[in-house]
C-alpha positions in Angstrom: 16.1 -37.1 -29.0 18.3 -40.4 -29.9 16.3 -40.1 -33.3 17.2 -36.5 -33.9 20.8 -37.1 -32.9 21.6 -40.2 -35.4 19.9 -37.8 -38.0 22.1 -35.2 -37.0 25.3 -37.8 -37.5 24.0 -38.7 -40.7 24.2 -35.2 -42.1 28.0 -35.0 -41.5 28.2 -38.2 -43.7 25.6 -37.6 -46.2 26.2 -36.4 -50.0 25.4 -33.1 -50.1 24.5 -33.0 -53.8 22.1 -36.1 -53.7 19.5 -34.5 -51.6 16.6 -33.7 -53.4 15.2 -31.0 -51.3 16.1 -29.3 -47.9 13.7 -31.1 -45.9 16.3 -33.2 -43.8 18.4 -30.0 -43.0 15.1 -28.3 -41.6 14.0 -31.5 -39.7 16.9 -31.0 -37.5 16.5 -27.4 -37.2 13.3 -28.0 -35.7 14.1 -30.8 -33.8 17.0 -28.8 -32.1 15.4 -25.4 -31.7 14.1 -26.4 -28.5 17.2 -27.3 -27.0 19.2 -24.5 -28.0 22.3 -25.9 -29.2 24.0 -23.1 -31.3 26.7 -25.6 -32.5 24.2 -28.0 -34.1 22.4 -24.9 -35.7 25.9 -23.4 -36.9 27.1 -27.0 -38.2 23.5 -27.3 -40.0 24.2 -24.1 -41.6 27.5 -24.8 -42.8 26.1 -27.9 -44.5 23.6 -25.8 -46.3 26.6 -23.4 -47.7 27.9 -26.3 -49.2 24.8 -27.0 -51.2 22.5 -25.4 -53.9 19.8 -25.1 -51.2 21.6 -22.2 -49.7 19.4 -19.2 -51.7 16.3 -21.0 -50.6 14.0 -18.9 -49.2 12.7 -21.8 -46.9 15.7 -23.5 -45.8 16.9 -19.7 -44.6 13.8 -18.9 -42.8 13.9 -22.0 -40.8 17.8 -20.7 -40.1 16.3 -17.5 -39.1 14.0 -18.8 -36.7 16.4 -21.3 -35.3 18.9 -18.9 -35.3 16.3 -16.2 -33.4 15.0 -18.9 -31.0 18.6 -20.0 -29.5 19.6 -16.1 -29.1 21.9 -16.0 -31.9 20.7 -12.4 -33.3 23.5 -11.6 -35.2 23.1 -14.6 -37.2 19.8 -14.3 -37.7 20.2 -10.9 -39.0 23.2 -12.1 -41.8 21.2 -14.8 -43.0 18.1 -12.1 -43.3 20.4 -9.5 -44.8 22.0 -11.8 -47.4 18.6 -13.7 -48.9 18.2 -12.4 -52.2 14.5 -13.4 -52.1 12.0 -13.0 -48.8 8.7 -13.8 -48.1 5.8 -12.6 -45.7 7.4 -15.8 -42.9 11.1 -14.3 -43.6 10.2 -11.1 -42.1 7.8 -12.7 -39.2 10.8 -15.0 -38.3 13.3 -12.1 -38.3 10.9 -10.0 -36.5 10.4 -12.7 -33.8 14.0 -13.2 -33.5 13.9 -9.5 -32.7 11.2 -10.0 -30.0 12.7 -12.7 -28.5 15.8 -10.8 -27.3 13.6 -8.1 -26.4 13.9 -5.7 -28.9 10.6 -4.6 -29.7 11.4 -1.4 -31.3 13.7 -2.8 -33.8 10.7 -5.7 -34.5 8.8 -2.5 -34.7 10.9 -0.8 -37.4 11.0 -4.1 -39.1 6.7 -4.4 -39.6 6.5 -0.8 -40.9 9.5 -2.1 -44.1 7.2 -5.0 -44.4 5.7 -5.3 -48.0 2.5 -6.7 -47.0 2.3 -7.9 -43.0 -0.1 -11.2 -42.7 -2.1 -12.0 -39.3 0.7 -13.5 -37.8 2.5 -9.8 -38.3 0.2 -8.1 -36.3 -0.1 -10.8 -33.7 3.3 -10.8 -33.2 3.6 -6.8 -32.2 0.9 -7.3 -30.0 2.0 -10.0 -28.1 5.7 -8.6 -28.2 4.6 -5.1 -26.5 2.5 -7.0 -24.0 5.3 -9.3 -22.8 7.5 -6.4 -22.6 4.5 -4.7 -20.7 4.5 -1.6 -23.3 0.6 -2.2 -22.8 -0.5 1.3 -24.4 1.4 0.1 -27.8 0.2 -3.5 -26.9 -3.6 -2.0 -27.8 -2.4 0.4 -30.2 -1.6 -2.4 -33.1 -4.6 -4.4 -31.7 -6.9 -1.6 -32.6 -5.3 -0.8 -35.9 -5.4 -4.7 -36.9 -8.8 -4.9 -36.1 -9.1 -1.7 -38.5 -7.2 -3.7 -41.1 -9.8 -5.8 -41.2 -7.8 -9.0 -39.6 -9.7 -11.2 -38.0 -8.6 -11.6 -34.3 -7.7 -15.4 -33.5 -7.3 -16.8 -29.8 -3.2 -15.5 -29.9 -4.4 -11.7 -30.3 -7.2 -11.7 -28.3 -5.0 -13.1 -25.3 -2.6 -10.8 -26.0 -4.8 -7.8 -26.1 -6.4 -9.0 -22.5 -3.3 -9.4 -21.0 -2.6 -5.2 -22.1 -5.9 -4.7 -20.9 -5.1 -5.9 -17.7 -1.9 -4.5 -17.5 -3.4 -0.9 -18.0 -6.4 -1.7 -15.6 -8.3 -0.3 -18.6 -11.5 -2.1 -18.1 -13.3 -0.3 -20.9 -11.0 -1.9 -23.6 -11.2 -5.1 -22.1 -15.1 -5.5 -21.6 -14.9 -4.3 -25.5 -12.9 -7.3 -26.4 -15.0 -9.6 -24.3 -17.9 -8.1 -26.5 -15.7 -9.2 -29.2 -14.8 -12.7 -28.0 -18.7 -13.2 -27.0 -19.2 -13.0 -30.6 -16.2 -15.1 -32.2 -15.8 -19.0 -32.1 -13.5 -19.0 -29.1 -16.2 -18.2 -26.8 -16.0 -21.2 -25.2 -12.2 -21.6 -25.3 -10.8 -22.5 -21.7 -7.8 -20.7 -22.8 -9.9 -17.5 -23.6 -12.0 -17.8 -20.4 -8.7 -17.7 -18.1 -7.9 -14.9 -19.9 -11.1 -12.8 -19.3 -11.0 -13.6 -15.8 -7.6 -12.5 -15.1 -8.3 -9.4 -16.8 -11.3 -8.8 -14.8 -9.6 -9.6 -11.7 -6.5 -7.0 -12.6 -9.0 -4.6 -13.1 -11.0 -4.9 -10.1 -14.4 -6.2 -11.5 -15.1 -9.4 -9.3 -18.4 -10.2 -10.0 -17.6 -10.2 -14.0 -14.7 -12.7 -13.3 -17.1 -14.8 -11.2 -19.5 -14.4 -13.9 -17.0 -15.7 -16.9 -16.0 -18.6 -14.9 -19.5 -19.7 -14.0 -20.4 -19.8 -17.4 -17.5 -21.2 -18.4 -18.4 -25.0 -20.5 -14.8 -26.4 -19.6 -12.5 -25.3 -16.7 -8.6 -26.4 -16.2 -6.4 -26.0 -13.0 -5.4 -22.4 -14.6 -9.3 -21.0 -14.7 -9.6 -21.7 -10.9 -5.9 -20.5 -10.2 -7.6 -17.4 -11.6 -10.1 -16.6 -10.0 -8.7 -18.4 -6.3 -6.5 -15.6 -7.2 -9.0 -12.7 -8.1 -10.7 -13.2 -4.7 -7.5 -13.1 -2.8 -6.1 -9.7 -4.4 -9.5 -8.1 -4.7 -11.5 -9.7 -2.0 -13.9 -10.8 -0.2 -10.5 -12.8 0.4 -12.6 -15.5 2.4 -14.3 -16.5 -0.9 -10.7 -17.6 -1.9 -10.6 -20.4 0.5 -14.3 -21.9 -1.0 -13.2 -21.7 -4.5 -10.1 -23.6 -3.2 -12.5 -26.2 -1.5 -14.9 -26.6 -4.7 -11.8 -26.9 -7.1 -10.7 -29.8 -4.8 -14.2 -31.5 -5.0 -14.5 -31.5 -8.6 -11.4 -33.7 -8.5 -8.7 -30.8 -9.4 -4.8 -31.5 -8.3 -4.1 -27.8 -6.9 -0.3 -27.2 -8.3 2.4 -24.1 -6.5 0.5 -21.3 -7.8 -2.8 -22.6 -6.2 -1.4 -23.3 -3.4 0.4 -19.7 -2.7 -2.7 -18.0 -3.2 -4.5 -19.8 -0.8 -1.1 -19.4 1.8 -1.7 -15.6 0.9 -5.4 -16.2 1.7 -4.9 -17.3 4.7 -2.4 -15.0 6.0 -4.8 -12.2 4.9 -7.9 -13.4 7.2 -5.4 -14.4 9.5 -6.9 -18.1 9.2 -4.1 -20.1 11.5 -6.0 -23.0 11.3 -6.6 -23.3 7.5 -3.2 -22.0 7.4 -1.8 -24.9 9.0 -3.8 -27.4 7.2 -2.3 -25.8 4.0 0.9 -26.1 5.3 0.5 -30.2 6.3 -1.0 -30.6 2.6 2.3 -28.9 1.5 4.8 -31.1 3.7 3.2 -34.1 2.0 4.4 -33.5 -1.5 7.9 -33.9 -2.6 7.7 -31.6 -5.3 6.0 -28.8 -3.6 7.8 -28.5 -0.1 10.9 -26.7 -1.6 9.2 -24.7 -3.9 10.5 -21.3 -3.5 7.0 -19.4 -3.9 5.3 -21.7 -1.7 7.9 -21.2 0.9 8.1 -17.5 0.6 4.0 -17.6 0.9 4.4 -19.8 4.3 7.2 -17.4 5.9 4.8 -14.3 4.8 2.1 -16.5 6.3 3.3 -17.1 9.5 4.8 -13.5 9.9 1.7 -11.8 9.7 0.1 -14.1 12.0 2.9 -13.2 14.4 4.5 -16.6 14.8 7.7 -15.3 13.7 9.8 -18.6 15.4 7.9 -20.5 12.8 8.4 -18.2 9.8 11.8 -18.7 11.1 11.7 -22.5 11.2 10.5 -22.5 7.2 12.9 -19.8 6.3 16.1 -21.5 7.5 15.0 -24.8 6.0 14.3 -23.5 2.4 17.2 -24.9 -0.2 17.1 -21.7 -2.0 16.2 -18.6 -0.8 15.5 -15.2 -3.1 15.4 -11.7 -1.9 11.7 -11.9 -1.2 12.2 -14.5 1.3 14.8 -12.3 2.9 12.1 -9.5 2.7 9.5 -11.7 4.1 11.1 -12.4 7.7 12.5 -8.5 7.6 8.9 -7.6 7.3 8.0 -10.3 10.1 10.3 -9.3 12.6 9.5 -5.7 11.9 6.0 -6.8 12.8 6.6 -8.0 16.0 8.2 -4.9 17.1 11.8 -7.1 16.2 13.0 -3.9 14.6 16.8 -5.0 15.9 16.5 -8.3 14.5 15.0 -7.4 11.3 17.7 -4.8 10.8 20.1 -7.7 11.3 18.5 -10.1 8.8 18.3 -6.9 6.3 22.1 -6.3 6.7 22.9 -9.9 6.3 21.3 -9.9 2.4 23.1 -10.8 -0.1 20.8 -8.6 -2.3 18.3 -5.8 -1.6 15.7 -4.5 -3.4 13.6 -1.4 -3.1 11.1 -3.7 -1.4 13.6 -4.6 1.2 14.2 -1.3 2.2 10.2 -0.8 1.9 10.1 -3.1 4.5 12.4 -2.5 7.0 11.7 1.4 7.0 7.8 0.6 7.4 9.0 -1.3 10.3 10.5 1.3 12.4 7.5 3.6 11.3 5.0 1.1 12.5 7.1 1.3 15.6 7.3 4.4 16.4 10.8 5.0 15.5 10.7 7.6 12.9 13.6 9.5 13.0 15.4 5.8 12.5 13.3 5.3 9.4 14.5 9.1 8.2 17.7 7.8 8.2 17.4 4.6 6.5 15.5 6.9 3.3 19.3 9.1 3.2 21.2 5.8 3.1 18.6 4.0 0.5 19.2 7.3 -1.4 22.9 6.8 -1.5 22.6 3.0 -2.8 21.4 2.2 -6.5 17.6 1.7 -5.9 15.4 3.8 -6.9 12.6 4.8 -4.3 8.7 3.9 -4.9 5.7 5.6 -4.3 5.7 2.7 -1.1 8.7 4.3 0.3 7.7 8.0 0.1 4.3 7.0 1.9 6.1 5.5 4.4 8.9 8.6 4.5 5.7 11.0 4.8 3.9 8.7 8.0 7.5 9.3 9.4 7.2 12.9 9.2 4.1 13.3 9.7 4.6 11.1 13.2 7.3 13.7 14.0 5.3 16.8 13.2 8.4 18.5 11.4 7.4 20.6 8.5 10.6 21.2 7.5 11.4 17.8 6.7 8.0 17.1 5.5 8.8 19.7 2.9 12.2 18.3 1.8 10.2 14.5 1.0 7.7 16.6 -1.0 10.5 17.8 -3.1 11.7 14.5 -3.3 8.0 13.5 -4.6 8.0 16.0 -7.3 11.2 15.1 -8.7 10.4 11.6 -8.8 7.4 12.6 -11.3 4.6 11.2 -9.1 1.3 12.8 -10.2 -0.9 11.7 -7.9 -3.7 9.4 -10.1 -4.9 6.1 -10.6 -3.0 3.9 -13.1 -0.9 0.2 -13.3 0.8 2.0 -10.4 -1.7 3.9 -8.9 0.3 6.5 -6.7 -3.1 8.7 -5.2 -1.8 7.2 -1.5 1.3 9.3 -2.0 -1.0 12.5 -2.2 -3.3 11.1 0.8 0.0 10.5 3.2 1.2 14.2 1.6 -1.8 15.6 2.9 -2.2 14.0 6.3 1.4 15.1 6.8 0.6 18.9 5.9 -2.3 18.8 8.2 -0.9 16.7 11.2 2.2 19.2 10.8 -0.4 22.8 10.8 0.2 23.6 7.8 -3.3 23.4 6.7 -2.9 25.7 3.5 -0.1 23.3 2.0 -2.3 20.3 2.3 -5.2 22.2 1.0 -3.0 22.6 -2.2 -2.3 19.7 -2.5 -5.5 18.3 -2.8 -6.9 20.9 -5.0 -3.7 19.6 -7.3 -4.0 15.6 -7.4 -5.2 14.1 -10.8 -7.3 11.3 -9.1 -8.5 11.3 -5.7 -10.5 8.3 -3.7 -12.1 8.4 0.0 -9.3 8.4 1.5 -8.2 11.8 -0.1 -11.5 13.2 0.9 -11.1 11.8 4.6 -7.9 13.3 5.2 -8.9 17.0 3.9 -12.0 16.8 5.9 -10.2 15.7 9.1 -7.3 17.6 8.3 -9.7 20.9 8.2 -11.6 19.8 11.4 -8.3 19.0 13.5 -7.0 22.4 12.7 -10.2 24.2 13.5 -11.0 24.8 10.0 -14.5 23.4 10.6 -16.5 25.7 8.2 -13.3 24.5 6.0 -14.4 20.7 6.6 -18.6 20.6 6.5 -17.9 22.8 3.0 -15.9 20.0 1.6 -18.0 17.3 3.0 -20.6 18.8 0.7 -18.7 18.7 -2.5 -17.5 15.3 -1.6 -21.1 14.2 -1.3 -22.0 15.9 -4.5 -18.6 14.5 -6.6 -20.6 11.1 -5.6 -18.1 9.7 -3.4 -19.4 7.9 -0.3 -18.5 8.6 3.2 -16.9 6.3 5.9 -16.6 6.4 9.1 -13.4 8.1 9.6 -15.0 10.9 7.1 -18.1 11.1 9.2 -15.5 11.7 12.6 -14.3 14.7 11.1 -17.4 15.8 10.1 -18.4 15.5 13.7 -15.3 16.8 15.0 -15.6 19.8 13.0 -19.5 20.3 14.3 -18.1 20.3 18.0 -15.4 23.0 17.1 -17.7 25.3 15.3 -20.3 24.5 18.2 -23.0 23.6 15.3 -25.3 21.3 18.0 -28.1 20.7 15.5 -25.8 19.8 11.9 -23.9 17.4 14.5 -27.4 15.6 15.3 -28.8 15.8 12.0 -24.9 14.2 10.6 -24.9 11.5 13.5 -28.4 10.1 13.2 -27.8 10.1 9.9 -25.2 7.6 9.6 -27.3 4.6 10.0 -30.5 5.8 7.9 -28.9 7.7 5.3 -25.1 6.3 5.0 -25.9 2.6 6.4 -23.2 3.3 8.8 -23.2 2.3 12.3 -21.8 4.7 14.7 -18.9 3.3 16.7 -16.9 4.4 20.1 -15.2 7.4 18.3 -18.4 8.4 17.0 -20.2 8.5 20.0 -17.4 10.2 22.0 -17.2 13.1 19.2 -20.9 13.3 20.2 -20.7 13.8 23.3 -18.0 16.2 23.1 -20.3 18.3 20.9 -23.2 18.4 23.5 -20.9 18.8 26.2 -19.0 21.8 24.7 -22.6 23.6 24.1 -24.1 22.9 27.7 -26.0 20.0 26.6 -25.1 17.7 29.6 -28.0 15.6 30.4 -28.6 14.9 26.6 -25.0 13.9 26.3 -25.0 11.8 29.8 -28.1 10.1 28.1 -26.5 9.3 24.9 -23.6 7.9 26.6 -25.9 5.6 28.6 -27.3 4.1 25.5 -24.5 3.3 23.9 -24.7 0.0 22.6 -21.2 -1.2 23.5 -20.1 -0.4 26.8 -18.3 3.2 27.0 -14.9 3.9 27.6 -12.9 6.6 29.9 -12.7 8.4 26.7 -16.1 9.5 26.4 -16.6 9.9 30.1 -13.8 11.7 30.1 -15.0 14.0 27.4 -18.4 14.6 29.2 -15.9 15.2 32.8 -14.2 18.0 31.1 -17.5 19.4 29.9 -18.7 19.4 33.6 -15.7 21.4 34.9 -16.1 23.9 31.9 -20.3 24.5 33.2 -19.4 24.1 36.9 -21.5 21.0 37.1 -20.3 19.8 40.1 -23.0 16.8 41.1 -23.0 15.4 37.4 -19.1 16.1 37.5 -19.0 13.6 40.6 -21.0 10.7 39.2 -18.9 10.8 36.0 -15.6 10.8 38.3 -17.2 8.1 39.8 -17.7 6.3 36.6 -14.3 6.9 35.3 -13.0 5.5 38.4 -14.8 2.5 38.0 -13.4 1.9 34.8 -9.6 2.7 35.9 -8.9 3.9 39.6 -5.1 4.3 38.7 -5.9 7.1 36.0 -5.1 10.5 37.9 -7.2 12.6 35.5 -10.5 12.2 37.3 -9.1 13.0 40.5 -7.4 16.2 39.2 -10.3 17.2 37.7 -12.8 16.8 40.2 -10.4 18.7 42.7 -10.3 21.4 40.5 -14.0 22.0 40.0 -14.2 21.7 43.8 -11.4 24.4 44.1 -13.5 26.6 41.3 -16.6 26.8 44.1 -14.3 27.4 47.1 -15.4 23.8 48.4 -11.3 23.2 50.2 -12.7 20.8 52.2 -14.0 18.6 49.1 -10.4 19.3 47.5 -8.7 17.8 50.4 -10.8 14.3 50.7 -10.1 13.9 46.9 -6.4 14.4 46.9 -6.7 12.4 50.3 -8.3 9.9 48.2 -5.1 9.9 46.0 -2.8 9.2 48.4 -4.8 6.3 49.6 -5.1 4.6 46.3 -1.3 5.1 45.4 -3.0 7.5 42.6 0.5 10.1 41.6 -0.3 12.6 38.7 2.2 12.2 35.9 3.6 15.9 35.1 2.4 17.8 32.2 5.1 18.2 29.4 5.9 20.4 26.5 8.1 21.2 23.8 9.4 23.1 21.1 11.6 23.1 18.5 14.1 26.0 17.5 17.1 25.5 14.7 16.0 22.0 14.3 16.5 21.1 17.9 13.8 20.0 20.2 13.5 21.3 23.3 11.4 19.1 26.4 10.0 21.0 29.5 8.2 19.2 32.4 6.6 21.2 35.5 9.6 22.4 38.0 12.2 21.6 35.5 15.5 22.2 36.4 17.8 20.0 33.7 18.1 22.7 30.9 21.0 24.2 30.1 19.2 27.5 30.2 17.3 27.0 33.6 18.1 30.2 34.7 17.0 32.4 31.8 13.9 30.7 31.0 12.5 30.8 34.9 13.6 34.4 34.6 11.1 35.2 31.4 8.5 33.8 33.6 8.7 35.6 36.5 8.9 38.5 34.3 6.1 37.4 32.0 4.0 36.7 35.5 4.5 40.2 36.8 3.9 42.0 33.8 0.2 40.0 33.7 -0.3 41.1 37.6 0.1 44.7 36.6 -2.4 43.9 33.5 -5.0 42.7 36.1 -4.6 39.2 35.4 -5.5 37.1 38.5 -4.3 33.3 38.5 -7.3 30.7 38.4 -6.8 28.2 41.3 -9.2 26.5 40.3 -7.0 25.0 37.2 -3.9 24.2 39.5 -3.2 21.1 41.2 -1.0 21.3 44.3 2.4 20.9 42.3 1.5 23.9 40.2 0.3 25.9 42.7 3.8 25.5 44.4 5.5 26.6 40.6 3.7 29.6 40.5 5.1 30.7 44.1 8.6 29.1 43.0 7.9 31.8 40.1 7.0 34.6 42.3 10.1 34.0 44.5 12.7 34.3 41.8 13.0 38.4 42.1 16.9 38.7 42.1 17.2 38.7 38.3 14.1 40.6 37.3 15.4 43.9 36.2 18.0 42.9 33.7 14.9 40.5 32.1 12.5 43.4 32.0 15.5 45.7 30.2 16.0 42.6 28.0 12.4 42.6 26.7 12.1 46.9 26.7 15.0 46.1 24.1 
């Protein structure tokens, strides 16, 4: 720069008319472009205007280029407009000035005015649209460039692959790969890295690995591209293998390498490896305080559940970003410290939609769904545009609350934001899946089915949501029909699918179909049955009266049976009045959890149904001796957006008198119709409750009159 500075000083004292050509001006402009010294460029321009070079195409092109790269677009345009003569380089320089200022559409207008665009002009448009994330336009220009018989160079290929990666367009990316393979750039390390990145972002891990393995030469960018591919697409542990190989080959990891490896450790919950990487980072003065690496470390320790270590790193960061704060918010929410997460959130200088999503998700995951909904309302009052992740969390909260009214309001917001439930650069299929799940959990099967039908794209979660939704709401045949359609469409079932199918068979009493589905999991779909699948099968067999087969199935389970699967068989024993088997099952349940009141109550009721009152007393005496207390039943109903909760013998409700009068009246009417209470279905408290209902007769007539009206 010293030489350049002296050249500029000489310019001030030069006899301008003695210069034979404009090369000295051009050299000064070239040397000061990178420094973006607007003063120098404008000074040189003033000196040029005093010479006979003021109309020269070459030096004016240099001025346009210098002004454009220094952000002085207005002056670049003035030079361009006043030029009496222009060449292709003039047009390209002005287009480049526009694209530097991200005015890509103005550059496109200029492109169409060019007398003869050259290869540089086309490449400039392809790359500019790609850099502005207008990937469709980038690909369009690339295709047109090829049709005009311009030979693609490394620059054009790189921009085209970047656009394919942005669009997740594997078909076009593969075509470009074929063209690269036939060109002289097939062995270029730059092309190899771009191809790995494209395959990574389109989710084709095998092709990315093949490109990497076929490269004659590799650099840090190549290794980073493959490492990032495994970290983002899986299998994640391969990222650690690639990192180890990279070190063995003598490549020095940079900040991108280490950030990807730290993220991989976080995904794998690989605490030991994560700490080793952290130790390596601490030894480097350059990397120790790197913002991206520190953010990745905060996120890693937060995912490990080690929030103290995450906070330690966060507090010592010399510079923080909104990402740093968001990682900490997410970490506190993950360990159920939602109050602290909110405190960090409120202390943030800058918040973006990711920060809001992290806190909303924290409240939803910790069961505080009402507060999650309140946060969404706060977000709507801020200058923040909700994303598909926002609505996914919002719908989960509505589903957890089983609040159909709020769910429909959320659906309206989703439609206003233009979500179409499709794959693409920013896929929003999972919002449609959450919508189906919400409607199904709220009991609105028709709405859930309608969303599924109208989705532009579906994945295996979409099919699972509708199949399980049908099964849970008693639409067994629809669930099984949908399962058949899913198989015909080519989608493979997973463990969740099979739970839905088995539940549907249980609801419909389709024993043989259930058996076939259960045993086909391993033979046909290569799925090993989990505990939940055994539970569904036991429930199916139990309802059908195949109790011995259900018992044999439990005892053949490859994993220890839990209280849920034994409890399902005990409920079936009660239905079919199998006392002896019920007693055996109850003993198994009490071995697992002696304090659980469920087996005692079910066994007591089974004895009561058979009139074995001595056995009933024995069971209840055993409960008292062991200190087992039956938790009272609870039910609730929503009326005009207010939830009313009731327990057995509840006397806390403001309208308790009216409620008990109605219950008493209904009991009388039921008895008049010939109903006889089944004492076998009640425990001691419930029997007393029925007596309490019968003794409340002083308000009987007014209530009957009210019902008659």
